[in-house]
Every structure is written in C-alpha cells, then in structure tokens.
C-alpha positions, 0 to 999 in steps of 0.5 A: 502476502501479495495483493494477488494472494489476498484476492485483491490484485484488481482492487483500487489502491485505497482498498489495498492500503485499507487492507494492509491497515486491517492486517496490520502489515506495512505495504511494499509497492513500486506504485507512486500513487501509494505515496500520495495516499500516504501523504493524505493519510498523514495530513488527515491524521489517519493511521496506516501501517507504513509504506515501503516504496521501491524503485520501479526498477526493482522486482518484487518477488 
C-alpha cells in the first residue's frame, strides 16, 4: 500500500510512520527524514515495524 492509496500522500512523515506501525507494515522510502525518525524511535525505545531505505535513484512502483 502506498501513502497515496492510504489517503496520506500529503501527511507529515511522523504520521506516515505511525500509520505503518498501526498497520504492522514496514515502511519503504527514499526519504532521508525517515532514517532520522527511525533513529529517534530506537533512542526512545519506541517500537516501529521497520524501514527499508532505497536510494533516491531507485523508482518505487
């Protein structure tokens, strides 16, 4: 499912990450900001379902 398919294409990164946790699905992204969010989750002991980071040169979809 994409953020667009979930009606979250304009949502901020924190909402998208929260939604992936809610759905118990890992997040696939080319956005560096999600790496910072993941680092913060780990530092704060918060659970998340995982992030797959792809080079921005790779097309998703």
